[in-house]
N, CA, C, O and CB atoms as a CASP TS submission, in Angstrom:
PFRMAT TS
TARGET T0000
AUTHOR 0000-0000-0000
METHOD Language model
MODEL 1
PARENT N/A
ATOM      1  N   ILE     1      17.462 -33.449 -44.376  1.00  0.00           N
ATOM      2  CA  ILE     1      17.147 -33.100 -45.748  1.00  0.00           C
ATOM      3  C   ILE     1      18.375 -33.449 -46.583  1.00  0.00           C
ATOM      4  O   ILE     1      19.509 -33.127 -46.228  1.00  0.00           O
ATOM      5  CB  ILE     1      16.753 -31.579 -45.889  1.00  0.00           C
ATOM      6  N   THR     2      18.120 -34.094 -47.666  1.00  0.00           N
ATOM      7  CA  THR     2      19.225 -34.488 -48.536  1.00  0.00           C
ATOM      8  C   THR     2      19.103 -33.796 -49.881  1.00  0.00           C
ATOM      9  O   THR     2      18.031 -33.331 -50.269  1.00  0.00           O
ATOM     10  CB  THR     2      19.258 -36.014 -48.721  1.00  0.00           C
ATOM     11  N   LEU     3      20.203 -33.739 -50.568  1.00  0.00           N
ATOM     12  CA  LEU     3      20.243 -33.146 -51.899  1.00  0.00           C
ATOM     13  C   LEU     3      20.964 -34.115 -52.818  1.00  0.00           C
ATOM     14  O   LEU     3      22.036 -34.624 -52.491  1.00  0.00           O
ATOM     15  CB  LEU     3      20.944 -31.748 -51.886  1.00  0.00           C
ATOM     16  N   THR     4      20.368 -34.357 -53.956  1.00  0.00           N
ATOM     17  CA  THR     4      20.999 -35.232 -54.938  1.00  0.00           C
ATOM     18  C   THR     4      20.699 -34.720 -56.339  1.00  0.00           C
ATOM     19  O   THR     4      19.629 -34.163 -56.585  1.00  0.00           O
ATOM     20  CB  THR     4      20.511 -36.692 -54.774  1.00  0.00           C
ATOM     21  N   ALA     5      21.619 -34.904 -57.235  1.00  0.00           N
ATOM     22  CA  ALA     5      21.406 -34.540 -58.635  1.00  0.00           C
ATOM     23  C   ALA     5      20.881 -35.730 -59.427  1.00  0.00           C
ATOM     24  O   ALA     5      20.505 -35.593 -60.591  1.00  0.00           O
ATOM     25  CB  ALA     5      22.707 -34.019 -59.260  1.00  0.00           C
ATOM     26  N   LEU     6      20.858 -36.884 -58.798  1.00  0.00           N
ATOM     27  CA  LEU     6      20.420 -38.105 -59.472  1.00  0.00           C
ATOM     28  C   LEU     6      19.138 -38.629 -58.826  1.00  0.00           C
ATOM     29  O   LEU     6      19.205 -39.284 -57.786  1.00  0.00           O
ATOM     30  CB  LEU     6      21.529 -39.184 -59.425  1.00  0.00           C
ATOM     31  N   PRO     7      17.982 -38.359 -59.412  1.00  0.00           N
ATOM     32  CA  PRO     7      16.723 -38.821 -58.825  1.00  0.00           C
ATOM     33  C   PRO     7      16.690 -40.321 -58.541  1.00  0.00           C
ATOM     34  O   PRO     7      15.980 -40.764 -57.638  1.00  0.00           O
ATOM     35  CB  PRO     7      15.589 -38.469 -59.737  1.00  0.00           C
ATOM     36  N   SER     8      17.439 -41.093 -59.290  1.00  0.00           N
ATOM     37  CA  SER     8      17.437 -42.545 -59.078  1.00  0.00           C
ATOM     38  C   SER     8      18.012 -42.945 -57.723  1.00  0.00           C
ATOM     39  O   SER     8      17.790 -44.069 -57.273  1.00  0.00           O
ATOM     40  CB  SER     8      18.222 -43.227 -60.178  1.00  0.00           C
ATOM     41  N   THR     9      18.746 -42.049 -57.064  1.00  0.00           N
ATOM     42  CA  THR     9      19.327 -42.367 -55.754  1.00  0.00           C
ATOM     43  C   THR     9      18.382 -42.068 -54.592  1.00  0.00           C
ATOM     44  O   THR     9      18.677 -42.415 -53.448  1.00  0.00           O
ATOM     45  CB  THR     9      20.613 -41.594 -55.566  1.00  0.00           C
ATOM     46  N   ILE    10      17.248 -41.425 -54.878  1.00  0.00           N
ATOM     47  CA  ILE    10      16.332 -41.032 -53.803  1.00  0.00           C
ATOM     48  C   ILE    10      15.843 -42.227 -52.985  1.00  0.00           C
ATOM     49  O   ILE    10      15.877 -42.146 -51.757  1.00  0.00           O
ATOM     50  CB  ILE    10      15.140 -40.294 -54.385  1.00  0.00           C
ATOM     51  N   PRO    11      15.392 -43.325 -53.582  1.00  0.00           N
ATOM     52  CA  PRO    11      14.934 -44.450 -52.751  1.00  0.00           C
ATOM     53  C   PRO    11      16.003 -44.967 -51.780  1.00  0.00           C
ATOM     54  O   PRO    11      15.696 -45.262 -50.625  1.00  0.00           O
ATOM     55  CB  PRO    11      14.482 -45.588 -53.642  1.00  0.00           C
ATOM     56  N   ALA    12      17.237 -45.075 -52.234  1.00  0.00           N
ATOM     57  CA  ALA    12      18.309 -45.561 -51.354  1.00  0.00           C
ATOM     58  C   ALA    12      18.602 -44.561 -50.245  1.00  0.00           C
ATOM     59  O   ALA    12      18.827 -44.956 -49.101  1.00  0.00           O
ATOM     60  CB  ALA    12      19.585 -45.835 -52.162  1.00  0.00           C
ATOM     61  N   LEU    13      18.601 -43.276 -50.567  1.00  0.00           N
ATOM     62  CA  LEU    13      18.821 -42.248 -49.542  1.00  0.00           C
ATOM     63  C   LEU    13      17.710 -42.294 -48.497  1.00  0.00           C
ATOM     64  O   LEU    13      17.970 -42.249 -47.295  1.00  0.00           O
ATOM     65  CB  LEU    13      18.894 -40.841 -50.183  1.00  0.00           C
ATOM     66  N   HIS    14      16.473 -42.385 -48.969  1.00  0.00           N
ATOM     67  CA  HIS    14      15.331 -42.436 -48.051  1.00  0.00           C
ATOM     68  C   HIS    14      15.422 -43.654 -47.138  1.00  0.00           C
ATOM     69  O   HIS    14      15.222 -43.546 -45.928  1.00  0.00           O
ATOM     70  CB  HIS    14      14.007 -42.463 -48.837  1.00  0.00           C
ATOM     71  N   GLU    15      15.721 -44.792 -47.712  1.00  0.00           N
ATOM     72  CA  GLU    15      15.840 -46.031 -46.929  1.00  0.00           C
ATOM     73  C   GLU    15      16.943 -45.922 -45.880  1.00  0.00           C
ATOM     74  O   GLU    15      16.746 -46.314 -44.730  1.00  0.00           O
ATOM     75  CB  GLU    15      16.118 -47.225 -47.855  1.00  0.00           C
ATOM     76  N   ALA    16      18.090 -45.396 -46.265  1.00  0.00           N
ATOM     77  CA  ALA    16      19.211 -45.268 -45.324  1.00  0.00           C
ATOM     78  C   ALA    16      18.861 -44.337 -44.171  1.00  0.00           C
ATOM     79  O   ALA    16      19.160 -44.633 -43.014  1.00  0.00           O
ATOM     80  CB  ALA    16      20.462 -44.754 -46.047  1.00  0.00           C
ATOM     81  N   ILE    17      18.232 -43.220 -44.488  1.00  0.00           N
ATOM     82  CA  ILE    17      17.894 -42.246 -43.444  1.00  0.00           C
ATOM     83  C   ILE    17      16.826 -42.795 -42.512  1.00  0.00           C
ATOM     84  O   ILE    17      16.966 -42.700 -41.292  1.00  0.00           O
ATOM     85  CB  ILE    17      17.417 -40.930 -44.069  1.00  0.00           C
ATOM     86  N   THR    18      15.756 -43.371 -43.067  1.00  0.00           N
ATOM     87  CA  THR    18      14.697 -43.880 -42.198  1.00  0.00           C
ATOM     88  C   THR    18      15.165 -45.066 -41.362  1.00  0.00           C
ATOM     89  O   THR    18      14.719 -45.233 -40.227  1.00  0.00           O
ATOM     90  CB  THR    18      13.491 -44.280 -43.027  1.00  0.00           C
ATOM     91  N   THR    19      16.049 -45.884 -41.904  1.00  0.00           N
ATOM     92  CA  THR    19      16.600 -47.001 -41.135  1.00  0.00           C
ATOM     93  C   THR    19      17.422 -46.485 -39.958  1.00  0.00           C
ATOM     94  O   THR    19      17.285 -46.978 -38.838  1.00  0.00           O
ATOM     95  CB  THR    19      17.467 -47.905 -42.036  1.00  0.00           C
ATOM     96  N   LYS    20      18.273 -45.496 -40.209  1.00  0.00           N
ATOM     97  CA  LYS    20      19.087 -44.935 -39.128  1.00  0.00           C
ATOM     98  C   LYS    20      18.204 -44.237 -38.095  1.00  0.00           C
ATOM     99  O   LYS    20      18.458 -44.330 -36.894  1.00  0.00           O
ATOM    100  CB  LYS    20      20.127 -43.947 -39.693  1.00  0.00           C
ATOM    101  N   MET    21      17.163 -43.535 -38.564  1.00  0.00           N
ATOM    102  CA  MET    21      16.253 -42.877 -37.624  1.00  0.00           C
ATOM    103  C   MET    21      15.592 -43.892 -36.697  1.00  0.00           C
ATOM    104  O   MET    21      15.441 -43.641 -35.501  1.00  0.00           O
ATOM    105  CB  MET    21      15.182 -42.083 -38.384  1.00  0.00           C
ATOM    106  N   ALA    22      15.200 -45.029 -37.246  1.00  0.00           N
ATOM    107  CA  ALA    22      14.548 -46.064 -36.440  1.00  0.00           C
ATOM    108  C   ALA    22      15.497 -46.663 -35.410  1.00  0.00           C
ATOM    109  O   ALA    22      15.071 -47.069 -34.329  1.00  0.00           O
ATOM    110  CB  ALA    22      14.005 -47.166 -37.339  1.00  0.00           C
ATOM    111  N   ALA    23      16.778 -46.719 -35.743  1.00  0.00           N
ATOM    112  CA  ALA    23      17.769 -47.331 -34.854  1.00  0.00           C
ATOM    113  C   ALA    23      18.413 -46.354 -33.885  1.00  0.00           C
ATOM    114  O   ALA    23      19.004 -46.773 -32.890  1.00  0.00           O
ATOM    115  CB  ALA    23      18.835 -47.982 -35.666  1.00  0.00           C
ATOM    116  N   ASP    24      18.310 -45.062 -34.157  1.00  0.00           N
ATOM    117  CA  ASP    24      19.048 -44.060 -33.382  1.00  0.00           C
ATOM    118  C   ASP    24      18.142 -42.879 -33.045  1.00  0.00           C
ATOM    119  O   ASP    24      18.005 -41.958 -33.850  1.00  0.00           O
ATOM    120  CB  ASP    24      20.294 -43.575 -34.162  1.00  0.00           C
ATOM    121  N   PRO    25      17.516 -42.895 -31.854  1.00  0.00           N
ATOM    122  CA  PRO    25      16.596 -41.829 -31.478  1.00  0.00           C
ATOM    123  C   PRO    25      17.218 -40.425 -31.518  1.00  0.00           C
ATOM    124  O   PRO    25      16.532 -39.460 -31.857  1.00  0.00           O
ATOM    125  CB  PRO    25      16.069 -42.097 -30.103  1.00  0.00           C
ATOM    126  N   ALA    26      18.485 -40.303 -31.182  1.00  0.00           N
ATOM    127  CA  ALA    26      19.134 -38.987 -31.219  1.00  0.00           C
ATOM    128  C   ALA    26      19.234 -38.485 -32.659  1.00  0.00           C
ATOM    129  O   ALA    26      19.012 -37.303 -32.922  1.00  0.00           O
ATOM    130  CB  ALA    26      20.542 -39.054 -30.575  1.00  0.00           C
ATOM    131  N   PHE    27      19.564 -39.373 -33.584  1.00  0.00           N
ATOM    132  CA  PHE    27      19.623 -39.005 -34.998  1.00  0.00           C
ATOM    133  C   PHE    27      18.228 -38.630 -35.491  1.00  0.00           C
ATOM    134  O   PHE    27      18.070 -37.649 -36.219  1.00  0.00           O
ATOM    135  CB  PHE    27      20.206 -40.165 -35.848  1.00  0.00           C
ATOM    136  N   ALA    28      17.227 -39.397 -35.101  1.00  0.00           N
ATOM    137  CA  ALA    28      15.851 -39.103 -35.505  1.00  0.00           C
ATOM    138  C   ALA    28      15.431 -37.720 -35.024  1.00  0.00           C
ATOM    139  O   ALA    28      14.802 -36.963 -35.763  1.00  0.00           O
ATOM    140  CB  ALA    28      14.888 -40.170 -34.957  1.00  0.00           C
ATOM    141  N   LYS    29      15.776 -37.397 -33.799  1.00  0.00           N
ATOM    142  CA  LYS    29      15.435 -36.081 -33.253  1.00  0.00           C
ATOM    143  C   LYS    29      16.131 -34.972 -34.047  1.00  0.00           C
ATOM    144  O   LYS    29      15.532 -33.931 -34.318  1.00  0.00           O
ATOM    145  CB  LYS    29      15.827 -35.997 -31.759  1.00  0.00           C
ATOM    146  N   GLN    30      17.376 -35.191 -34.413  1.00  0.00           N
ATOM    147  CA  GLN    30      18.133 -34.208 -35.193  1.00  0.00           C
ATOM    148  C   GLN    30      17.505 -34.018 -36.579  1.00  0.00           C
ATOM    149  O   GLN    30      17.374 -32.888 -37.050  1.00  0.00           O
ATOM    150  CB  GLN    30      19.612 -34.649 -35.330  1.00  0.00           C
ATOM    151  N   VAL    31      17.122 -35.106 -37.223  1.00  0.00           N
ATOM    152  CA  VAL    31      16.495 -35.024 -38.547  1.00  0.00           C
ATOM    153  C   VAL    31      15.171 -34.273 -38.451  1.00  0.00           C
ATOM    154  O   VAL    31      14.885 -33.411 -39.281  1.00  0.00           O
ATOM    155  CB  VAL    31      16.271 -36.439 -39.141  1.00  0.00           C
ATOM    156  N   GLU    32      14.369 -34.592 -37.452  1.00  0.00           N
ATOM    157  CA  GLU    32      13.079 -33.928 -37.284  1.00  0.00           C
ATOM    158  C   GLU    32      13.254 -32.438 -37.022  1.00  0.00           C
ATOM    159  O   GLU    32      12.502 -31.629 -37.566  1.00  0.00           O
ATOM    160  CB  GLU    32      12.297 -34.571 -36.142  1.00  0.00           C
ATOM    161  N   ALA    33      14.224 -32.061 -36.206  1.00  0.00           N
ATOM    162  CA  ALA    33      14.476 -30.644 -35.924  1.00  0.00           C
ATOM    163  C   ALA    33      14.936 -29.910 -37.179  1.00  0.00           C
ATOM    164  O   ALA    33      14.484 -28.796 -37.447  1.00  0.00           O
ATOM    165  CB  ALA    33      15.528 -30.497 -34.814  1.00  0.00           C
ATOM    166  N   ALA    34      15.820 -30.520 -37.942  1.00  0.00           N
ATOM    167  CA  ALA    34      16.319 -29.889 -39.165  1.00  0.00           C
ATOM    168  C   ALA    34      15.198 -29.742 -40.187  1.00  0.00           C
ATOM    169  O   ALA    34      15.082 -28.707 -40.843  1.00  0.00           O
ATOM    170  CB  ALA    34      17.479 -30.705 -39.763  1.00  0.00           C
ATOM    171  N   THR    35      14.382 -30.767 -40.319  1.00  0.00           N
ATOM    172  CA  THR    35      13.273 -30.715 -41.267  1.00  0.00           C
ATOM    173  C   THR    35      12.278 -29.632 -40.879  1.00  0.00           C
ATOM    174  O   THR    35      11.814 -28.875 -41.731  1.00  0.00           O
ATOM    175  CB  THR    35      12.570 -32.073 -41.345  1.00  0.00           C
ATOM    176  N   THR    36      11.953 -29.559 -39.605  1.00  0.00           N
ATOM    177  CA  THR    36      11.036 -28.528 -39.121  1.00  0.00           C
ATOM    178  C   THR    36      11.590 -27.141 -39.400  1.00  0.00           C
ATOM    179  O   THR    36      10.850 -26.252 -39.823  1.00  0.00           O
ATOM    180  CB  THR    36      10.774 -28.700 -37.622  1.00  0.00           C
ATOM    181  N   ARG    37      12.865 -26.948 -39.172  1.00  0.00           N
ATOM    182  CA  ARG    37      13.503 -25.654 -39.409  1.00  0.00           C
ATOM    183  C   ARG    37      13.416 -25.257 -40.879  1.00  0.00           C
ATOM    184  O   ARG    37      13.066 -24.119 -41.194  1.00  0.00           O
ATOM    185  CB  ARG    37      14.966 -25.692 -38.961  1.00  0.00           C
ATOM    186  N   VAL    38      13.729 -26.179 -41.775  1.00  0.00           N
ATOM    187  CA  VAL    38      13.706 -25.875 -43.212  1.00  0.00           C
ATOM    188  C   VAL    38      12.284 -25.560 -43.679  1.00  0.00           C
ATOM    189  O   VAL    38      12.076 -24.589 -44.406  1.00  0.00           O
ATOM    190  CB  VAL    38      14.280 -27.056 -44.024  1.00  0.00           C
ATOM    191  N   VAL    39      11.319 -26.360 -43.273  1.00  0.00           N
ATOM    192  CA  VAL    39       9.937 -26.114 -43.680  1.00  0.00           C
ATOM    193  C   VAL    39       9.457 -24.777 -43.128  1.00  0.00           C
ATOM    194  O   VAL    39       8.805 -24.015 -43.841  1.00  0.00           O
ATOM    195  CB  VAL    39       9.015 -27.255 -43.202  1.00  0.00           C
ATOM    196  N   ASP    40       9.767 -24.484 -41.878  1.00  0.00           N
ATOM    197  CA  ASP    40       9.381 -23.207 -41.276  1.00  0.00           C
ATOM    198  C   ASP    40       9.976 -22.030 -42.054  1.00  0.00           C
ATOM    199  O   ASP    40       9.274 -21.063 -42.347  1.00  0.00           O
ATOM    200  CB  ASP    40       9.830 -23.153 -39.806  1.00  0.00           C
ATOM    201  N   LEU    41      11.254 -22.110 -42.384  1.00  0.00           N
ATOM    202  CA  LEU    41      11.895 -21.038 -43.153  1.00  0.00           C
ATOM    203  C   LEU    41      11.241 -20.871 -44.523  1.00  0.00           C
ATOM    204  O   LEU    41      11.024 -19.744 -44.968  1.00  0.00           O
ATOM    205  CB  LEU    41      13.394 -21.324 -43.320  1.00  0.00           C
ATOM    206  N   LYS    42      10.928 -21.964 -45.187  1.00  0.00           N
ATOM    207  CA  LYS    42      10.280 -21.881 -46.499  1.00  0.00           C
ATOM    208  C   LYS    42       8.902 -21.245 -46.382  1.00  0.00           C
ATOM    209  O   LYS    42       8.528 -20.421 -47.217  1.00  0.00           O
ATOM    210  CB  LYS    42      10.165 -23.275 -47.134  1.00  0.00           C
ATOM    211  N   LEU    43       8.151 -21.616 -45.365  1.00  0.00           N
ATOM    212  CA  LEU    43       6.833 -21.025 -45.163  1.00  0.00           C
ATOM    213  C   LEU    43       6.935 -19.525 -44.905  1.00  0.00           C
ATOM    214  O   LEU    43       6.188 -18.740 -45.489  1.00  0.00           O
ATOM    215  CB  LEU    43       6.116 -21.711 -44.000  1.00  0.00           C
ATOM    216  N   ARG    44       7.852 -19.129 -44.038  1.00  0.00           N
ATOM    217  CA  ARG    44       7.998 -17.708 -43.710  1.00  0.00           C
ATOM    218  C   ARG    44       8.467 -16.872 -44.891  1.00  0.00           C
ATOM    219  O   ARG    44       8.185 -15.676 -44.950  1.00  0.00           O
ATOM    220  CB  ARG    44       8.966 -17.543 -42.568  1.00  0.00           C
ATOM    221  N   ARG    45       9.166 -17.474 -45.817  1.00  0.00           N
ATOM    222  CA  ARG    45       9.672 -16.738 -46.985  1.00  0.00           C
ATOM    223  C   ARG    45       8.771 -16.902 -48.212  1.00  0.00           C
ATOM    224  O   ARG    45       9.110 -16.452 -49.306  1.00  0.00           O
ATOM    225  CB  ARG    45      11.085 -17.206 -47.324  1.00  0.00           C
ATOM    226  N   GLY    46       7.634 -17.543 -48.019  1.00  0.00           N
ATOM    227  CA  GLY    46       6.691 -17.708 -49.112  1.00  0.00           C
ATOM    228  C   GLY    46       7.118 -18.708 -50.173  1.00  0.00           C
ATOM    229  O   GLY    46       6.630 -18.660 -51.302  1.00  0.00           O
ATOM    230  N   LEU    47       8.019 -19.607 -49.827  1.00  0.00           N
ATOM    231  CA  LEU    47       8.507 -20.600 -50.783  1.00  0.00           C
ATOM    232  C   LEU    47       7.719 -21.904 -50.735  1.00  0.00           C
ATOM    233  O   LEU    47       7.966 -22.816 -51.524  1.00  0.00           O
ATOM    234  CB  LEU    47       9.963 -20.884 -50.526  1.00  0.00           C
ATOM    235  N   ALA    48       6.774 -21.985 -49.810  1.00  0.00           N
ATOM    236  CA  ALA    48       5.919 -23.161 -49.673  1.00  0.00           C
ATOM    237  C   ALA    48       4.619 -22.702 -49.030  1.00  0.00           C
ATOM    238  O   ALA    48       4.557 -21.623 -48.442  1.00  0.00           O
ATOM    239  CB  ALA    48       6.612 -24.293 -48.823  1.00  0.00           C
ATOM    240  N   ASN    49       3.583 -23.524 -49.144  1.00  0.00           N
ATOM    241  CA  ASN    49       2.339 -23.210 -48.447  1.00  0.00           C
ATOM    242  C   ASN    49       1.715 -24.502 -47.949  1.00  0.00           C
ATOM    243  O   ASN    49       2.106 -25.595 -48.358  1.00  0.00           O
ATOM    244  CB  ASN    49       1.354 -22.440 -49.371  1.00  0.00           C
ATOM    245  N   CYS    50       0.761 -24.365 -47.082  1.00  0.00           N
ATOM    246  CA  CYS    50       0.106 -25.535 -46.485  1.00  0.00           C
ATOM    247  C   CYS    50      -1.311 -25.696 -47.020  1.00  0.00           C
ATOM    248  O   CYS    50      -2.183 -26.223 -46.328  1.00  0.00           O
ATOM    249  CB  CYS    50       0.079 -25.414 -44.952  1.00  0.00           C
ATOM    250  N   ALA    51      -1.538 -25.251 -48.229  1.00  0.00           N
ATOM    251  CA  ALA    51      -2.884 -25.300 -48.813  1.00  0.00           C
ATOM    252  C   ALA    51      -3.308 -26.698 -49.164  1.00  0.00           C
ATOM    253  O   ALA    51      -4.415 -26.901 -49.663  1.00  0.00           O
ATOM    254  CB  ALA    51      -2.953 -24.441 -50.041  1.00  0.00           C
TER
END
């Protein structure tokens, strides 16, 4: 999960992360675990829903 104050940087951030994930299975696994953790926490705290 990334954080930026400049929305214009989102495409470059996304490209860099997905490229590294494709090239590095260990990094991909780490990103997936972190993303799952954040989404799970948001769901449990009522900050997101799956509707």
